[in-house]
C-alpha positions as CSV (number, residue, x, y, z in Angstrom):
1,M,115.3,-97.4,-45.9
2,R,112.1,-98.5,-47.6
3,N,111.4,-95.0,-49.1
4,R,115.0,-95.3,-50.8
5,L,114.0,-98.7,-52.0
6,S,110.5,-97.1,-53.5
7,I,112.3,-94.4,-55.4
8,V,115.1,-96.5,-56.9
9,A,112.1,-98.5,-58.1
10,T,109.7,-95.7,-59.4
11,L,113.1,-94.2,-61.6
12,L,113.9,-97.6,-62.8
13,V,110.4,-98.0,-64.4
14,A,110.5,-94.7,-65.7
15,C,113.4,-95.2,-67.6
16,A,112.1,-98.2,-68.8
17,L,109.4,-96.3,-70.5
18,V,111.6,-93.9,-71.7
19,F,113.6,-96.6,-73.7
20,I,110.6,-98.5,-75.0
21,A,109.5,-94.5,-76.0
22,A,112.6,-93.8,-77.8
23,C,112.3,-97.4,-80.1
24,T,109.1,-96.6,-81.3
25,P,109.3,-95.8,-84.7
26,Q,107.2,-93.1,-86.1
27,E,104.5,-93.7,-88.1
28,T,104.7,-92.7,-92.0
29,A,103.2,-91.8,-94.8
30,P,103.2,-94.2,-97.7
31,P,103.8,-93.1,-101.2
32,S,101.6,-94.1,-104.2
33,V,101.9,-97.4,-105.3
34,S,100.3,-98.0,-109.1
35,S,97.4,-100.5,-108.5
36,E,97.8,-101.2,-112.6
37,S,102.0,-102.8,-111.7
38,L,100.9,-105.0,-108.6
39,S,97.8,-106.5,-110.7
40,Q,98.9,-107.6,-114.0
41,R,97.7,-111.0,-114.8
42,T,97.7,-114.0,-117.1
43,P,95.4,-116.4,-118.0
44,R,95.8,-119.5,-115.3
45,P,97.6,-122.4,-116.8
46,T,95.9,-125.9,-117.3
47,F,97.9,-128.7,-115.3
48,T,97.3,-132.5,-115.9
49,A,95.4,-133.3,-112.5
50,L,96.8,-136.1,-110.4
51,A,94.6,-138.8,-110.2
52,N,93.2,-139.0,-106.5
53,T,93.6,-142.5,-105.7
54,P,94.1,-144.0,-102.0
55,S,97.1,-142.9,-100.0
56,P,99.6,-145.5,-100.4
57,S,101.5,-147.1,-97.7
58,A,105.3,-146.4,-96.7
59,A,106.4,-149.4,-98.8
60,E,104.2,-148.7,-101.4
61,T,106.2,-145.4,-101.9
62,G,109.3,-145.8,-100.4
63,S,109.0,-143.3,-97.9
64,T,111.0,-145.9,-95.3
65,P,114.3,-144.7,-95.4
66,S,117.3,-147.1,-97.0
67,A,117.6,-150.5,-95.9
68,G,118.9,-150.9,-92.3
69,V,118.0,-147.4,-91.2
70,D,115.6,-147.1,-88.6
71,P,113.7,-143.6,-88.9
72,A,113.0,-143.7,-85.1
73,Q,116.3,-143.9,-83.8
74,P,119.2,-141.0,-84.3
75,S,121.8,-142.3,-87.2
76,T,124.6,-140.2,-86.1
77,E,125.6,-140.2,-82.1
78,P,122.9,-139.7,-79.6
79,S,121.5,-136.8,-78.8
80,A,122.9,-135.1,-75.2
81,T,119.2,-134.4,-75.0
82,P,117.0,-137.4,-74.0
83,E,113.9,-137.6,-76.1
84,A,111.1,-137.3,-73.3
85,P,109.4,-140.5,-73.5
86,S,105.9,-139.5,-73.6
87,T,102.7,-141.2,-74.3
88,P,101.7,-139.7,-77.9
89,I,98.7,-137.2,-77.4
90,V,95.8,-137.6,-80.0
91,K,94.2,-134.3,-81.0
92,P,90.8,-133.1,-83.1
93,M,91.8,-132.4,-87.2
94,Q,89.4,-129.7,-85.9
95,M,90.6,-126.9,-84.3
96,A,88.9,-124.1,-82.6
97,S,88.3,-121.0,-84.0
98,P,90.3,-119.2,-83.7
99,E,93.5,-120.8,-81.8
100,Y,96.4,-118.7,-80.9
101,G,100.2,-119.4,-82.4
102,M,103.5,-117.1,-82.1
103,Q,106.6,-118.1,-84.5
104,A,109.6,-118.3,-82.6
105,F,113.1,-118.7,-83.2
106,L,114.4,-121.9,-81.1
107,W,116.9,-124.1,-82.8
108,W,120.6,-122.9,-82.0
109,R,120.0,-121.3,-78.5
110,P,118.1,-123.9,-75.9
111,E,118.3,-121.8,-72.8
112,V,116.9,-119.0,-75.0
113,A,114.0,-121.6,-76.6
114,S,113.1,-122.6,-73.2
115,R,112.3,-118.4,-72.2
116,D,110.6,-118.2,-75.7
117,L,108.1,-121.0,-75.0
118,Q,107.3,-120.1,-71.6
119,V,106.7,-116.3,-73.1
120,I,104.3,-117.7,-75.7
121,S,102.5,-119.7,-72.7
122,D,102.4,-116.9,-70.8
123,A,100.5,-114.7,-73.1
124,G,97.8,-118.0,-73.1
125,F,98.8,-118.4,-76.6
126,V,98.9,-122.5,-77.2
127,W,100.8,-123.1,-80.4
128,V,104.4,-122.7,-81.4
129,K,105.7,-122.5,-85.6
130,V,109.1,-123.4,-86.1
131,N,111.0,-123.8,-88.8
132,F,112.6,-127.2,-89.1
133,G,115.6,-127.1,-91.5
134,W,115.6,-130.1,-93.6
135,R,119.1,-129.2,-93.7
136,E,120.2,-128.6,-90.1
137,I,119.1,-132.4,-90.1
138,E,119.6,-135.0,-92.5
139,L,123.2,-133.9,-92.9
140,E,123.2,-137.0,-95.8
141,K,120.7,-139.0,-97.3
142,G,119.4,-141.1,-94.0
143,G,121.8,-139.8,-92.0
144,Y,120.0,-137.6,-89.2
145,D,121.1,-135.8,-86.1
146,W,117.9,-135.7,-84.2
147,S,119.7,-133.6,-81.3
148,H,117.9,-129.7,-82.3
149,T,114.0,-131.4,-82.9
150,D,114.7,-134.1,-79.5
151,S,115.2,-130.3,-77.7
152,I,112.3,-128.3,-79.0
153,V,110.0,-130.8,-79.2
154,S,110.7,-132.0,-75.3
155,M,110.4,-128.2,-74.7
156,A,107.4,-127.5,-76.4
157,N,105.6,-130.4,-75.2
158,A,106.2,-130.2,-71.5
159,E,105.0,-126.2,-72.0
160,G,101.9,-127.5,-73.0
161,L,102.2,-126.0,-76.7
162,D,101.3,-127.6,-79.9
163,I,103.8,-127.3,-82.6
164,I,103.8,-126.5,-86.4
165,A,106.8,-127.8,-87.9
166,R,107.8,-125.8,-90.8
167,I,109.4,-127.8,-93.1
168,D,111.9,-126.6,-96.2
169,Y,115.3,-125.4,-96.6
170,Q,116.9,-128.5,-98.6
171,P,119.9,-130.3,-97.5
172,E,122.7,-129.4,-100.3
173,W,122.9,-133.4,-101.1
174,A,119.2,-133.0,-102.0
175,G,120.2,-130.2,-105.0
176,G,116.3,-128.0,-105.7
177,G,118.7,-125.1,-106.6
178,Y,121.0,-125.1,-103.1
179,P,122.1,-122.7,-100.7
180,T,118.8,-121.4,-101.9
181,S,115.1,-122.8,-100.4
182,G,113.9,-125.0,-103.2
183,P,111.8,-128.1,-104.0
184,P,114.6,-131.4,-103.9
185,D,115.9,-132.7,-107.1
186,D,113.7,-135.8,-106.2
187,P,110.6,-135.2,-104.3
188,Q,110.8,-138.4,-102.6
189,D,113.8,-137.0,-100.6
190,L,111.3,-135.0,-98.9
191,A,109.0,-138.0,-98.4
192,D,111.5,-140.1,-96.9
193,F,112.5,-137.4,-94.6
194,L,109.3,-136.6,-93.3
195,S,108.7,-140.1,-92.9
196,A,111.8,-140.3,-90.6
197,L,110.5,-136.7,-88.4
198,A,106.7,-137.9,-88.5
199,T,107.9,-141.4,-87.1
200,R,110.1,-140.4,-84.5
201,Y,107.6,-137.2,-83.0
202,A,104.4,-139.1,-83.4
203,G,101.7,-137.2,-80.9
204,R,104.3,-135.1,-80.1
205,I,104.3,-132.6,-83.5
206,R,100.2,-131.7,-84.1
207,A,100.7,-130.3,-87.3
208,Y,103.7,-130.0,-90.4
209,Q,103.2,-127.1,-93.1
210,I,105.1,-127.9,-96.0
211,W,107.3,-125.6,-97.6
212,N,107.3,-121.8,-97.4
213,E,105.8,-119.3,-100.1
214,P,106.6,-121.2,-103.2
215,N,104.8,-118.7,-105.1
216,L,108.4,-116.5,-104.8
217,G,111.4,-117.5,-106.9
218,R,113.5,-117.2,-103.7
219,E,111.7,-119.9,-101.8
220,W,111.3,-122.1,-104.8
221,G,115.0,-122.7,-105.5
222,G,115.2,-119.5,-107.5
223,Q,112.6,-121.2,-110.8
224,T,109.8,-119.9,-111.4
225,P,106.9,-121.0,-109.3
226,D,105.3,-123.6,-110.7
227,P,101.8,-124.8,-108.4
228,G,101.9,-128.3,-109.9
229,A,105.2,-129.5,-109.1
230,Y,104.2,-128.1,-105.8
231,V,101.0,-130.2,-105.7
232,K,103.2,-133.4,-106.6
233,L,105.7,-132.5,-103.4
234,L,102.4,-131.7,-101.2
235,K,101.4,-135.3,-102.2
236,L,104.4,-136.8,-101.2
237,A,104.8,-135.3,-98.3
238,Y,101.0,-135.7,-97.6
239,D,101.4,-139.7,-97.9
240,A,104.7,-140.1,-95.8
241,V,103.3,-137.9,-92.7
242,K,100.2,-140.2,-92.5
243,A,101.9,-143.5,-92.7
244,A,103.9,-142.3,-89.8
245,D,101.1,-140.3,-87.9
246,P,97.6,-140.2,-89.1
247,H,96.8,-137.9,-86.4
248,A,99.1,-135.3,-87.6
249,M,97.8,-132.3,-89.2
250,V,99.3,-131.8,-93.0
251,I,99.0,-128.3,-93.2
252,S,100.1,-126.7,-97.1
253,A,102.2,-124.1,-97.9
254,G,100.9,-120.5,-96.9
255,M,101.4,-118.2,-100.3
256,S,103.1,-114.6,-99.8
257,P,100.2,-111.8,-100.3
258,T,101.1,-110.5,-103.6
259,G,99.1,-109.8,-106.8
260,T,102.6,-109.7,-109.0
261,W,103.2,-111.4,-111.8
262,D,106.3,-112.0,-113.0
263,E,109.2,-114.7,-114.1
264,Q,109.6,-114.9,-110.1
265,T,106.5,-114.2,-108.2
266,R,102.8,-115.4,-109.0
267,P,99.5,-114.2,-107.2
268,D,98.4,-116.3,-103.9
269,D,94.9,-116.0,-105.2
270,W,96.1,-117.4,-108.8
271,Y,98.6,-119.9,-107.2
272,V,95.9,-121.6,-105.0
273,E,93.4,-122.1,-107.0
274,S,96.1,-123.3,-109.7
275,M,97.0,-126.6,-107.0
276,Y,93.3,-127.4,-107.1
277,I,93.4,-127.4,-110.7
278,A,96.8,-129.5,-110.3
279,M,94.6,-131.5,-107.7
280,G,91.7,-132.6,-109.9
281,G,89.5,-130.2,-108.1
282,S,89.9,-131.8,-104.8
283,S,92.2,-131.7,-101.8
284,E,91.5,-135.0,-100.5
285,G,94.4,-137.1,-100.2
286,Y,96.3,-133.7,-100.3
287,F,96.2,-131.6,-97.4
288,D,93.9,-131.1,-94.0
289,V,94.4,-127.6,-93.5
290,L,94.8,-124.7,-96.0
291,G,97.8,-122.3,-95.5
292,A,98.0,-118.8,-96.0
293,H,99.6,-115.6,-94.9
294,G,98.1,-112.3,-93.8
295,A,100.2,-109.6,-93.6
296,G,97.9,-106.1,-92.8
297,Y,100.3,-103.8,-94.9
298,L,99.1,-100.2,-94.0
299,S,95.1,-101.2,-93.0
300,P,93.7,-101.6,-90.0
301,P,92.3,-105.6,-90.0
302,E,88.4,-104.6,-90.8
303,T,89.5,-103.3,-94.1
304,D,87.6,-104.4,-97.1
305,P,90.1,-105.6,-99.8
306,A,88.1,-103.8,-102.4
307,T,88.7,-100.5,-100.5
308,V,92.2,-101.4,-100.3
309,E,92.1,-102.3,-103.9
310,A,90.6,-99.3,-104.9
311,D,93.4,-97.3,-103.0
312,P,96.7,-96.7,-104.1
313,A,98.2,-95.1,-101.0
314,L,97.0,-98.2,-99.1
315,G,98.8,-100.8,-101.9
316,G,95.9,-101.0,-104.9
317,H,95.8,-104.5,-104.8
318,R,93.2,-106.7,-102.5
319,S,96.4,-109.2,-101.4
320,M,97.2,-106.0,-99.2
321,A,94.8,-106.3,-96.8
322,F,94.3,-108.5,-93.7
323,R,91.4,-110.0,-95.2
324,R,93.1,-111.5,-98.5
325,V,92.5,-114.7,-96.6
326,E,89.0,-114.4,-97.2
327,D,89.5,-114.7,-101.2
328,L,91.7,-117.5,-100.4
329,R,88.3,-118.6,-98.3
330,A,85.8,-118.6,-101.5
331,I,88.5,-120.7,-103.8
332,M,88.3,-123.3,-101.2
333,V,84.5,-123.3,-101.4
334,K,84.3,-123.3,-104.9
335,Y,86.0,-126.7,-104.8
336,G,83.6,-128.3,-102.4
337,D,86.6,-127.4,-99.1
338,E,83.9,-125.4,-97.2
339,N,84.3,-127.9,-94.5
340,K,88.3,-127.8,-94.3
341,Q,89.7,-124.9,-92.0
342,I,92.6,-122.4,-93.3
343,A,95.9,-121.8,-90.9
344,L,97.1,-118.5,-91.0
345,L,100.9,-119.3,-90.4
346,E,102.2,-115.8,-90.9
347,F,100.4,-112.6,-89.9
348,G,101.1,-108.8,-88.5
349,W,102.2,-105.3,-89.3
350,T,105.8,-103.9,-89.3
351,S,107.2,-100.8,-87.6
352,D,110.2,-100.7,-90.1
353,P,111.4,-97.0,-90.1
354,R,114.3,-97.5,-92.4
355,P,113.9,-95.3,-95.5
356,E,116.0,-97.4,-97.7
357,S,113.3,-100.4,-96.5
358,P,110.4,-101.9,-99.1
359,Y,108.4,-102.2,-96.1
360,H,108.6,-98.8,-94.8
361,W,106.0,-97.4,-96.9
362,H,103.1,-99.2,-94.4
363,A,105.0,-99.3,-91.0
364,V,102.9,-98.6,-88.4
365,S,103.6,-97.6,-84.9
366,E,104.2,-100.5,-82.0
367,E,101.1,-98.9,-80.7
368,T,99.2,-99.3,-83.4
369,K,100.9,-102.6,-84.1
370,A,99.2,-103.9,-81.0
371,E,95.8,-102.5,-82.1
372,Y,95.7,-104.3,-84.9
373,L,96.7,-107.4,-83.7
374,V,93.8,-108.1,-81.3
375,R,91.5,-106.6,-83.5
376,A,92.6,-109.2,-86.3
377,Y,92.2,-111.7,-83.7
378,Q,89.0,-110.3,-82.7
379,Y,87.2,-109.9,-86.2
380,A,88.4,-113.5,-86.6
381,R,87.0,-114.8,-84.0
382,D,83.5,-112.7,-84.7
383,K,83.5,-113.2,-88.7
384,W,85.5,-116.2,-89.4
385,S,84.2,-118.8,-87.4
386,P,83.9,-122.0,-87.9
387,W,86.5,-121.9,-90.6
388,I,89.7,-119.9,-89.3
389,G,91.9,-122.5,-87.5
390,V,95.6,-121.2,-85.8
391,M,96.3,-117.7,-86.3
392,S,100.2,-118.2,-86.0
393,L,101.7,-114.0,-85.5
394,I,104.9,-112.8,-86.7
395,Y,107.5,-112.8,-84.2
396,V,109.1,-113.5,-80.9
397,A,112.3,-112.1,-81.7
398,D,115.6,-113.7,-82.5
399,P,118.4,-112.6,-79.5
400,D,120.7,-112.3,-82.4
401,W,118.9,-109.7,-84.1
402,T,119.1,-106.0,-85.5
403,P,117.3,-103.0,-86.2
404,D,119.4,-103.9,-90.2
405,N,117.2,-107.2,-89.6
406,E,113.5,-106.6,-91.6
407,Q,112.1,-109.3,-89.1
408,Y,113.0,-107.1,-86.5
409,W,110.5,-105.1,-87.2
410,W,107.6,-107.1,-87.3
411,A,108.2,-109.1,-83.9
412,I,106.5,-108.6,-80.6
413,T,109.1,-108.5,-78.2
414,E,112.4,-107.0,-78.2
415,P,115.8,-109.2,-79.2
416,G,117.5,-110.2,-76.1
417,Y,118.3,-112.7,-73.9
418,P,118.6,-113.3,-70.6
419,T,116.5,-110.1,-70.2
420,F,113.0,-109.9,-71.4
421,V,111.7,-106.7,-72.8
422,P,108.3,-106.9,-74.2
423,R,107.0,-104.6,-76.8
424,P,103.3,-103.0,-76.4
425,A,101.8,-105.6,-78.9
426,Y,102.8,-108.9,-76.7
427,L,101.6,-107.0,-73.5
428,A,98.1,-106.4,-75.5
429,L,97.8,-109.8,-76.6
430,Q,98.6,-111.2,-73.5
431,A,95.7,-109.3,-72.1
432,M,93.4,-109.9,-74.9
433,A,90.5,-112.2,-74.1
434,K,91.0,-115.6,-75.7
């Protein structure tokens, strides 16, 4: 009997290995990409600097909701999930260098959220990045449904994970080019929402990411990206969060790594420097940590951006190197922010084999993805300390993704529930020294 069981177990393992191998896409050679088309630049605009005045109180900014609404209490029916009455935990603003995070999709299915949070913890990672869609919480001005956020925050806290709450996706009543994700017509509406959010979860959400990739029109309500307008939004957001929870980190939006300049796109380095100009040359009172994105495209993580810039087959622009982050760091140092850290909010490599996909040219194998992710963390630990903070990779797969979703190919796990199937990258990261 024991021998029969052993044979069955061996056959099951062999089948699993065959399945994983069958799902691994073949690495494909990229087409030549013209560096000229990616590097069209114009002189940076001049912004009117915002005065660096001390952060006003919530009362001064009007960051509290309308009279009669307590931001710490739900204005809709109470959630079936009780809010954990835990004592707020105060952690230092300076992070270890690096700290380890993953992005996961936790909103609609609590059973999957619980599983995925454990998956992150079991890998030895300590951060989870979660998109808290504004439109899913504040259904009307001052009217909040906390049911999903209560559940997610409680589960993450119980698992011992720190939370980066990505805040974007404005509700319809706030305008901003809805249904596209875009800045609200009145930036104070976002500040009011953040005041309620940070009050309710003080000491339980460690960091707030204020918007995502505003250097792309599709993330800016279909408008031409505007660093000056984003900085005004960021200032109000910072003041609202700090008034409610002084120990929470405010992280600026990570920019899409690109060198393209057109009506819908601005280069990431240009955008970051334009932010500093709009802030009057100082980020004090705007953010605690600079957000950044760092897709590796086709190159290994150690590749010098100058090498990528010189080789059209690798993309032909510095933004297409994982080490593009160093260019953004140089801007921080230029403006006196050498003591602030960078949070790498998204990074990774794709294995997308679809010929029609715009990501196909820089696809790597699942095994190469695993190797590059481990080497990226190693490189950051060796070369970027102490200025690199949390590094949050993409993604723990949403269980509903299919191969038709571009995110499917960036993920380090297979979609699905209840069965958990790790891809090679997850196993390599789990085994990685931290």
